[in-house]
MMTF fields as JSON, N, C-alpha, C and O atoms, coordinates in Angstrom:
{
  "mmtfVersion": "1.0.0",
  "mmtfProducer": "UNKNOWN",
  "numBonds": 195,
  "numAtoms": 196,
  "numGroups": 49,
  "numChains": 1,
  "numModels": 1,
  "chainsPerModel": [1],
  "groupsPerChain": [49],
  "chainIdList": ["A"],
  "bondAtomList": [4, 2, 8, 6, 12, 10, 16, 14, 20, 18, 24, 22, 28, 26, 32, 30, 36, 34, 40, 38, 44, 42, 48, 46, 52, 50, 56, 54, 60, 58, 64, 62, 68, 66, 72, 70, 76, 74, 80, 78, 84, 82, 88, 86, 92, 90, 96, 94, 100, 98, 104, 102, 108, 106, 112, 110, 116, 114, 120, 118, 124, 122, 128, 126, 132, 130, 136, 134, 140, 138, 144, 142, 148, 146, 152, 150, 156, 154, 160, 158, 164, 162, 168, 166, 172, 170, 176, 174, 180, 178, 184, 182, 188, 186, 192, 190],
  "bondOrderList": [1, 1, 1, 1, 1, 1, 1, 1, 1, 1, 1, 1, 1, 1, 1, 1, 1, 1, 1, 1, 1, 1, 1, 1, 1, 1, 1, 1, 1, 1, 1, 1, 1, 1, 1, 1, 1, 1, 1, 1, 1, 1, 1, 1, 1, 1, 1, 1],
  "groupList": [{"groupName": "MET", "atomNameList": ["N", "CA", "C", "O"], "elementList": ["N", "C", "C", "O"], "formalChargeList": [0, 0, 0, 0], "bondAtomList": [1, 0, 2, 1, 3, 2], "bondOrderList": [1, 1, 2], "singleLetterCode": "M", "chemCompType": "L-PEPTIDE LINKING"}, {"groupName": "ALA", "atomNameList": ["N", "CA", "C", "O"], "elementList": ["N", "C", "C", "O"], "formalChargeList": [0, 0, 0, 0], "bondAtomList": [1, 0, 2, 1, 3, 2], "bondOrderList": [1, 1, 2], "singleLetterCode": "A", "chemCompType": "L-PEPTIDE LINKING"}, {"groupName": "LYS", "atomNameList": ["N", "CA", "C", "O"], "elementList": ["N", "C", "C", "O"], "formalChargeList": [0, 0, 0, 0], "bondAtomList": [1, 0, 2, 1, 3, 2], "bondOrderList": [1, 1, 2], "singleLetterCode": "K", "chemCompType": "L-PEPTIDE LINKING"}, {"groupName": "GLY", "atomNameList": ["N", "CA", "C", "O"], "elementList": ["N", "C", "C", "O"], "formalChargeList": [0, 0, 0, 0], "bondAtomList": [1, 0, 2, 1, 3, 2], "bondOrderList": [1, 1, 2], "singleLetterCode": "G", "chemCompType": "PEPTIDE LINKING"}, {"groupName": "TYR", "atomNameList": ["N", "CA", "C", "O"], "elementList": ["N", "C", "C", "O"], "formalChargeList": [0, 0, 0, 0], "bondAtomList": [1, 0, 2, 1, 3, 2], "bondOrderList": [1, 1, 2], "singleLetterCode": "Y", "chemCompType": "L-PEPTIDE LINKING"}, {"groupName": "ASN", "atomNameList": ["N", "CA", "C", "O"], "elementList": ["N", "C", "C", "O"], "formalChargeList": [0, 0, 0, 0], "bondAtomList": [1, 0, 2, 1, 3, 2], "bondOrderList": [1, 1, 2], "singleLetterCode": "N", "chemCompType": "L-PEPTIDE LINKING"}, {"groupName": "VAL", "atomNameList": ["N", "CA", "C", "O"], "elementList": ["N", "C", "C", "O"], "formalChargeList": [0, 0, 0, 0], "bondAtomList": [1, 0, 2, 1, 3, 2], "bondOrderList": [1, 1, 2], "singleLetterCode": "V", "chemCompType": "L-PEPTIDE LINKING"}, {"groupName": "ARG", "atomNameList": ["N", "CA", "C", "O"], "elementList": ["N", "C", "C", "O"], "formalChargeList": [0, 0, 0, 0], "bondAtomList": [1, 0, 2, 1, 3, 2], "bondOrderList": [1, 1, 2], "singleLetterCode": "R", "chemCompType": "L-PEPTIDE LINKING"}, {"groupName": "GLU", "atomNameList": ["N", "CA", "C", "O"], "elementList": ["N", "C", "C", "O"], "formalChargeList": [0, 0, 0, 0], "bondAtomList": [1, 0, 2, 1, 3, 2], "bondOrderList": [1, 1, 2], "singleLetterCode": "E", "chemCompType": "L-PEPTIDE LINKING"}, {"groupName": "CYS", "atomNameList": ["N", "CA", "C", "O"], "elementList": ["N", "C", "C", "O"], "formalChargeList": [0, 0, 0, 0], "bondAtomList": [1, 0, 2, 1, 3, 2], "bondOrderList": [1, 1, 2], "singleLetterCode": "C", "chemCompType": "L-PEPTIDE LINKING"}, {"groupName": "ILE", "atomNameList": ["N", "CA", "C", "O"], "elementList": ["N", "C", "C", "O"], "formalChargeList": [0, 0, 0, 0], "bondAtomList": [1, 0, 2, 1, 3, 2], "bondOrderList": [1, 1, 2], "singleLetterCode": "I", "chemCompType": "L-PEPTIDE LINKING"}, {"groupName": "PRO", "atomNameList": ["N", "CA", "C", "O"], "elementList": ["N", "C", "C", "O"], "formalChargeList": [0, 0, 0, 0], "bondAtomList": [1, 0, 2, 1, 3, 2], "bondOrderList": [1, 1, 2], "singleLetterCode": "P", "chemCompType": "L-PEPTIDE LINKING"}, {"groupName": "PHE", "atomNameList": ["N", "CA", "C", "O"], "elementList": ["N", "C", "C", "O"], "formalChargeList": [0, 0, 0, 0], "bondAtomList": [1, 0, 2, 1, 3, 2], "bondOrderList": [1, 1, 2], "singleLetterCode": "F", "chemCompType": "L-PEPTIDE LINKING"}, {"groupName": "THR", "atomNameList": ["N", "CA", "C", "O"], "elementList": ["N", "C", "C", "O"], "formalChargeList": [0, 0, 0, 0], "bondAtomList": [1, 0, 2, 1, 3, 2], "bondOrderList": [1, 1, 2], "singleLetterCode": "T", "chemCompType": "L-PEPTIDE LINKING"}, {"groupName": "LEU", "atomNameList": ["N", "CA", "C", "O"], "elementList": ["N", "C", "C", "O"], "formalChargeList": [0, 0, 0, 0], "bondAtomList": [1, 0, 2, 1, 3, 2], "bondOrderList": [1, 1, 2], "singleLetterCode": "L", "chemCompType": "L-PEPTIDE LINKING"}, {"groupName": "GLN", "atomNameList": ["N", "CA", "C", "O"], "elementList": ["N", "C", "C", "O"], "formalChargeList": [0, 0, 0, 0], "bondAtomList": [1, 0, 2, 1, 3, 2], "bondOrderList": [1, 1, 2], "singleLetterCode": "Q", "chemCompType": "L-PEPTIDE LINKING"}, {"groupName": "ASP", "atomNameList": ["N", "CA", "C", "O"], "elementList": ["N", "C", "C", "O"], "formalChargeList": [0, 0, 0, 0], "bondAtomList": [1, 0, 2, 1, 3, 2], "bondOrderList": [1, 1, 2], "singleLetterCode": "D", "chemCompType": "L-PEPTIDE LINKING"}],
  "groupTypeList": [0, 1, 2, 3, 3, 4, 5, 6, 7, 6, 6, 1, 8, 1, 9, 1, 3, 7, 0, 6, 6, 8, 3, 10, 3, 7, 7, 3, 10, 11, 6, 7, 12, 13, 6, 2, 7, 8, 5, 14, 1, 11, 14, 15, 11, 3, 14, 12, 16],
  "groupIdList": [1, 2, 3, 4, 5, 6, 7, 8, 9, 10, 11, 12, 13, 14, 15, 16, 17, 18, 19, 20, 21, 22, 23, 24, 25, 26, 27, 28, 29, 30, 31, 32, 33, 34, 35, 36, 37, 38, 39, 40, 41, 42, 43, 44, 45, 46, 47, 48, 49],
  "secStructList": [7, 7, 6, 6, 7, 7, 7, 7, 3, 3, 3, 3, 3, 7, 1, 6, 6, 3, 3, 3, 3, 3, 3, 3, 7, 6, 6, 1, 7, 3, 3, 3, 3, 3, 3, 3, 4, 4, 4, 7, 7, 7, 7, 7, 6, 6, 6, 6, 7],
  "xCoordList": [102.109, 102.276, 101.025, 99.909, 101.202, 100.087, 99.326, 99.842, 98.101, 97.306, 98.061, 98.541, 98.164, 98.898, 100.402, 101.157, 100.853, 102.283, 102.965, 102.305, 104.26, 105.052, 106.083, 106.518, 106.464, 107.619, 108.848, 108.936, 109.797, 111.006, 112.226, 112.121, 113.368, 114.642, 115.418, 115.568, 115.915, 116.723, 118.1, 118.757, 118.535, 119.811, 120.881, 122.008, 120.522, 121.497, 120.777, 119.575, 121.55, 121.023, 121.361, 122.504, 120.357, 120.568, 120.646, 120.812, 120.532, 120.608, 119.224, 118.205, 119.203, 117.98, 116.963, 115.761, 117.441, 116.529, 115.82, 114.744, 116.397, 115.804, 116.64, 117.836, 115.979, 116.638, 116.436, 115.377, 117.447, 117.322, 116.81, 117.427, 115.686, 115.094, 114.908, 114.883, 114.78, 114.575, 113.284, 113.058, 112.455, 111.199, 110.958, 111.749, 109.865, 109.514, 108.545, 107.488, 108.912, 108.093, 106.91, 106.708, 106.14, 104.927, 105.204, 104.371, 106.348, 106.692, 107.484, 107.981, 107.608, 108.322, 109.813, 110.546, 110.28, 111.703, 112.039, 111.302, 113.141, 113.525, 113.797, 114.473, 113.267, 113.479, 113.982, 113.669, 114.755, 115.257, 114.677, 114.565, 114.308, 113.774, 114.052, 114.459, 113.839, 114.09, 112.769, 111.784, 112.775, 111.604, 112.089, 113.235, 111.217, 111.555, 111.604, 110.808, 112.537, 112.728, 111.454, 111.153, 110.693, 109.493, 108.377, 107.418, 108.48, 107.471, 107.781, 107.004, 108.898, 109.231, 108.734, 108.814, 108.226, 107.761, 108.357, 108.558, 108.642, 109.182, 108.145, 106.942, 108.624, 107.721, 106.906, 107.363, 105.71, 104.847, 105.403, 105.914, 105.319, 105.791, 104.996, 103.785, 105.69, 105.03, 104.649, 103.859, 105.189, 104.821, 105.182, 104.438, 106.318, 106.768, 106.636, 107.254, 105.864, 105.658, 104.612, 104.313],
  "yCoordList": [102.597, 103.992, 104.745, 104.274, 105.869, 106.671, 107.3, 107.402, 107.718, 108.403, 109.628, 110.431, 109.767, 110.895, 110.695, 111.655, 109.449, 109.164, 109.344, 109.395, 109.438, 109.645, 108.532, 107.954, 108.24, 107.387, 108.275, 109.287, 107.895, 108.683, 107.78, 106.556, 108.4, 107.685, 108.123, 109.318, 107.15, 107.467, 107.896, 107.183, 109.067, 109.632, 109.394, 109.016, 109.619, 109.488, 109.298, 109.532, 108.867, 108.747, 110.018, 110.474, 110.582, 111.776, 111.345, 110.159, 112.268, 111.932, 111.661, 111.989, 111.065, 110.812, 109.953, 110.209, 108.932, 108.027, 108.616, 108.15, 109.614, 110.242, 109.934, 109.655, 109.991, 109.733, 110.935, 111.564, 111.251, 112.281, 111.572, 110.617, 112.034, 111.416, 112.463, 113.666, 111.976, 112.861, 112.44, 111.256, 113.404, 113.163, 114.249, 115.184, 114.127, 115.12, 116.119, 115.739, 117.384, 118.435, 118.813, 118.237, 119.776, 120.208, 120.753, 120.617, 121.358, 121.935, 120.966, 121.352, 119.719, 118.713, 118.733, 118.051, 119.504, 119.621, 118.712, 118.698, 117.95, 117.102, 117.941, 118.968, 117.495, 118.163, 117.14, 115.954, 117.593, 116.735, 117.189, 118.387, 116.224, 116.529, 115.352, 114.288, 115.53, 114.459, 113.893, 114.613, 112.59, 111.902, 110.909, 110.46, 110.57, 109.556, 108.191, 107.891, 107.381, 106.061, 105.223, 104.5, 105.308, 104.483, 104.91, 104.162, 106.091, 106.54, 106.114, 106.403, 105.435, 104.922, 103.486, 102.712, 103.142, 101.785, 101.327, 102.148, 100.031, 99.54, 99.645, 99.684, 99.689, 99.728, 98.446, 97.383, 98.558, 97.386, 96.491, 96.994, 95.16, 94.261, 94.487, 94.708, 94.427, 94.574, 96.002, 96.215, 96.994, 98.382, 98.794, 99.542, 98.315, 98.715, 97.599, 97.674, 96.586, 95.491, 95.853, 95.053],
  "zCoordList": [182.832, 182.472, 182.905, 182.689, 183.491, 183.973, 182.813, 181.699, 183.085, 182.07, 181.584, 182.385, 180.283, 179.727, 179.767, 179.614, 179.973, 180.046, 178.702, 177.664, 178.724, 177.519, 177.387, 178.383, 176.163, 175.931, 176.009, 175.313, 176.857, 177.051, 176.972, 177.043, 176.827, 176.82, 178.044, 178.298, 178.807, 179.984, 179.512, 178.753, 179.967, 179.553, 180.617, 180.297, 181.89, 182.965, 184.293, 184.417, 185.273, 186.62, 187.381, 187.376, 188.032, 188.848, 190.315, 190.597, 191.225, 192.647, 193.234, 192.626, 194.407, 195.187, 194.435, 194.51, 193.709, 193.023, 191.82, 191.444, 191.224, 190.044, 188.81, 188.896, 187.666, 186.39, 185.474, 185.492, 184.678, 183.652, 182.405, 181.932, 181.874, 180.691, 179.604, 179.867, 178.381, 177.235, 176.545, 176.296, 176.246, 175.551, 174.528, 174.406, 173.791, 172.788, 173.416, 173.918, 173.383, 173.967, 173.088, 172.019, 173.545, 172.843, 171.456, 170.559, 171.269, 169.96, 169.094, 168.036, 169.524, 168.751, 168.956, 168.239, 169.923, 170.208, 171.393, 172.379, 171.317, 172.457, 173.706, 173.64, 174.84, 176.119, 177.127, 177.022, 178.096, 179.164, 180.487, 180.75, 181.321, 182.637, 183.554, 183.089, 184.844, 185.806, 186.303, 186.467, 186.537, 187.094, 188.132, 188.09, 189.057, 190.049, 189.378, 188.488, 189.812, 189.224, 189.28, 188.33, 190.39, 190.52, 189.569, 189.379, 188.972, 188.012, 186.582, 185.672, 186.372, 185.047, 184.929, 185.883, 183.765, 183.507, 182.179, 181.284, 182.033, 180.761, 179.644, 179.902, 178.406, 177.256, 177.193, 177.612, 176.669, 176.498, 175.409, 174.409, 175.574, 174.526, 173.229, 173.255, 172.131, 170.833, 170.489, 169.57, 171.205, 170.94, 169.519, 168.884, 169.012, 167.675, 166.649, 165.587, 166.93, 165.96, 164.939, 164.052]
}
């Protein structure tokens, strides 16, 4: 995960290797945006343990 990365949930697959993801915005409201597939990384093991 890049510096300043966010935990997001993948909602759908978009075109051109992009994914629609949902995250928590600055005001605490869920927002949806697209990111390139190669910029997504799996969660670290034990994140919620």
